[in-house]
C-alpha positions in Angstrom: 225.6 52.7 51.0 222.0 53.0 52.2 220.6 50.0 54.1 217.2 49.5 55.6 217.0 47.0 58.5 213.4 45.8 58.4 210.9 43.6 60.3 207.2 43.0 60.0 204.4 41.5 62.1 201.4 39.7 60.5 198.0 38.2 61.2 199.4 34.7 60.6 202.0 32.6 58.9 201.2 32.4 55.2 199.9 35.2 52.9 198.5 32.4 50.6 196.0 31.8 53.4 194.9 35.4 53.3 197.1 36.6 56.1 198.1 40.3 56.0 200.7 42.7 57.4 199.8 44.5 60.7 203.1 46.3 61.5 206.2 47.4 59.6 209.3 48.7 61.4 212.5 49.8 59.8 215.7 51.7 60.6 218.0 53.3 58.2 221.8 52.8 58.0 223.9 55.0 55.7 227.5 53.8 55.4 226.8 51.6 58.4 225.7 54.5 60.6 222.3 54.7 62.2 220.6 57.9 60.8 217.5 58.1 62.9 215.4 58.1 59.7 213.1 55.3 60.8 209.8 54.0 59.3 207.1 52.6 61.7 203.5 51.9 60.9 200.7 49.8 62.3 198.2 48.6 59.6 194.6 47.6 59.6 194.7 44.2 58.0 191.0 44.1 57.2 190.7 40.7 58.7 191.0 38.9 62.1 194.4 38.3 63.6 195.1 34.6 64.6 195.2 33.9 68.3 198.6 32.2 67.9 200.0 35.4 66.2 198.7 37.6 69.0 200.5 35.3 71.4 203.8 36.1 69.6 203.5 39.9 69.0 200.7 41.0 71.3 199.0 43.1 68.7 195.2 42.7 68.9 192.4 43.3 66.5 191.3 46.3 68.6 194.8 47.8 68.5 194.9 48.1 64.7 191.1 48.7 64.1 191.7 52.4 63.6 195.0 52.2 61.8 195.3 53.0 58.0 194.9 50.2 55.4 198.1 49.2 53.6 196.8 51.0 50.5 197.0 54.3 52.4 200.7 53.9 53.4 202.0 51.8 50.5 203.5 54.7 48.5 205.3 56.2 51.5 206.7 52.8 52.4 207.8 52.1 48.8 209.5 55.5 48.6 211.3 54.7 51.8 212.7 51.3 50.8 213.2 51.6 47.0 216.8 51.3 45.9 218.1 50.4 49.3 219.6 47.1 50.5 217.1 45.5 52.8 218.6 43.7 55.8 216.0 41.2 57.1 216.1 38.1 59.3 214.5 35.3 57.4 213.9 37.6 54.5 211.6 35.2 52.5 208.9 35.6 55.1 208.8 39.4 55.3 209.4 40.0 51.5 206.7 37.4 50.7 204.2 39.4 52.8 205.2 42.8 51.4 205.0 41.5 47.8 201.6 40.0 48.6 200.3 43.4 49.8 201.6 45.1 46.7 199.9 42.5 44.5 196.6 43.0 46.3 197.0 46.7 45.9 197.6 46.3 42.1 194.5 44.2 41.8 192.4 46.7 43.7 193.6 49.7 41.8 193.8 48.0 38.4 197.0 49.8 37.6 200.7 49.1 37.5 201.8 47.7 40.8 204.6 48.7 43.2 207.3 46.1 43.6 208.2 43.3 43.5 210.7 44.1 46.2 213.6 42.0 44.8 213.5 43.9 41.5 214.1 47.3 43.1 216.0 46.5 46.3 219.0 44.3 47.2 218.1 41.8 49.9 220.5 40.6 52.6 219.1 37.8 54.7 220.8 37.8 58.2 219.5 34.4 59.0 221.4 32.9 56.0 224.4 35.0 57.0 224.3 33.8 60.6 223.9 30.1 59.5 227.0 30.5 57.2 229.0 32.0 60.1 227.6 29.7 62.9 226.6 26.4 61.3 224.8 23.9 63.5 223.9 26.6 66.1 220.7 28.4 66.9 220.5 31.6 64.9 217.3 33.2 65.9 217.4 36.8 67.0 217.5 36.0 70.7 220.4 33.5 70.2 222.3 36.1 68.2 221.8 38.7 70.8 223.3 36.4 73.4 226.2 35.4 71.1 227.1 39.0 70.4 226.4 40.3 73.9 223.5 42.6 72.8 221.0 43.5 75.5 217.5 42.5 74.5 216.0 42.2 78.0 213.3 44.8 77.1 212.1 42.4 74.3 209.2 40.5 75.9 207.0 40.3 72.8 208.0 40.7 69.2 207.5 44.1 67.7 208.5 45.2 64.2 210.4 48.4 65.1 212.0 47.0 68.3 213.1 43.9 66.4 214.5 46.0 63.5 216.5 48.1 66.0 217.9 45.0 67.7 218.6 43.4 64.3 220.6 46.5 63.3 222.8 46.0 66.3 223.2 42.3 65.6 224.0 42.9 61.9 226.7 45.5 62.7 228.2 43.3 65.4 228.1 40.2 63.2 229.8 41.9 60.3 232.4 43.5 62.5 231.1 47.1 62.4 230.1 49.8 64.8 227.6 52.6 64.7 228.9 56.1 64.5 229.9 58.1 67.5 228.0 61.3 68.0 230.0 63.9 69.7 228.2 67.0 70.9 229.9 70.1 69.6 228.8 72.3 72.4 230.0 70.2 75.3 231.5 72.1 78.2 234.3 70.6 80.2 235.0 66.9 79.8 232.6 64.0 79.5 232.5 60.4 78.4 230.7 58.6 75.6 230.5 54.9 75.4 230.8 53.0 72.1 231.5 49.3 71.7 232.7 49.0 75.3 235.2 51.8 75.0 234.9 54.9 77.1 235.8 57.9 74.9 237.0 61.0 76.8 235.8 64.3 75.2 237.4 67.6 76.0 236.4 71.1 75.0 239.5 73.0 74.1 240.2 76.5 72.8 240.5 76.8 69.0 244.0 75.9 67.8 244.8 73.8 71.0 245.8 70.2 70.5 245.3 68.0 73.5 246.5 64.4 73.5 244.7 62.1 75.9 246.6 58.8 76.4 244.6 55.6 77.2 244.7 54.2 80.7 245.1 50.5 81.5 241.4 49.8 81.6 240.9 51.5 78.2 243.8 49.5 76.7 242.3 46.3 78.0 238.8 47.2 76.6 240.4 48.1 73.2 242.2 44.7 72.9 239.0 42.9 74.0 237.0 44.7 71.3 239.5 43.8 68.6 239.4 40.2 69.6 235.6 40.3 69.5 235.7 41.6 66.0 238.3 39.0 64.9 236.0 36.2 66.2 232.9 37.6 64.7 234.2 38.7 61.3 237.2 36.4 60.9 239.4 39.4 60.3 240.0 42.8 61.9 241.3 45.7 59.6 243.0 47.2 62.6 245.5 44.3 62.4 246.5 45.5 58.9 248.1 48.6 60.5 250.9 46.3 61.9 252.7 47.7 64.9 250.3 50.7 65.0 247.4 48.4 65.9 248.5 48.4 69.5 247.7 51.5 71.5 250.5 52.7 73.7 250.5 54.8 76.8 252.9 57.2 75.1 251.4 60.3 73.6 252.1 60.9 69.9 
C-alpha cells in the first residue's frame, strides 16, 4: 500500500479569493514504512502573500519570488501522488487548493486538466480520524504530538515538509503502527538502534551462527509499555492475539 502524507502552505485561507499554493511537502509510506522518497517544492504564487499567512508559516514574497510557478511543477507533482492514498490533516483545505491550481492550469493551457484529486487518489483525513478517536478534545497537530509523545520542539513555524514528516509520525502512532527498522548489514561488533522506545541490540555474527539475545528487565518494561500505548491508541494490539507468546520472557528459545 502506497500512502503519501502531505501538507501545503498558501498565500491565504480561501482559493476562491484568489489565494494560491506556495509550498508542497510530502513523504511516502509503502506498507507503513517511510521510504525517503519525498516531494518538496516552494512555488511562486504570482500574487502577494497575506501578512497573516506569513505570520503562520514565515514564507515571504521574497522567499518565493524566484521559485517555479505551479504550472512548471504540476506534472511532476501529479505523477508523484496519482494512485496513492493521501494522508492529510484537514484534507478539505489542502485538496481544495490543489484542485484549484489544477483548474487554473487547465484554463491556462486550454487542454484536459490534471485532477481532480479525489477521482485519482484515496484521501484519509487525519483530523476526522483524530476526532473520531478523541471526541471533544483538541486535535490539531501540536495537540496530537503531545498526546502521542512525539517531539515537535523544532516546529516553531509551520512548514509543509516538516509538518508532513510530523504528521507521518502522528498517523503511524495513532493507527498503532511503527516505521521500519533499518539495520545496517555491515555493522561491526554490537550496537543499538532505537525504535518505538525499545533498544534493539544488533550483533555481527559469523555466517551460520545463531545468537539468542534475551531481553533485560528494562527492555521487558519498555516492551510492555509500548504494547499498552498501542492498546490505548488503537483499541487493540495484534500482539495480544498471540496469547501466552505475547509476553517476552528472559529465557532464550
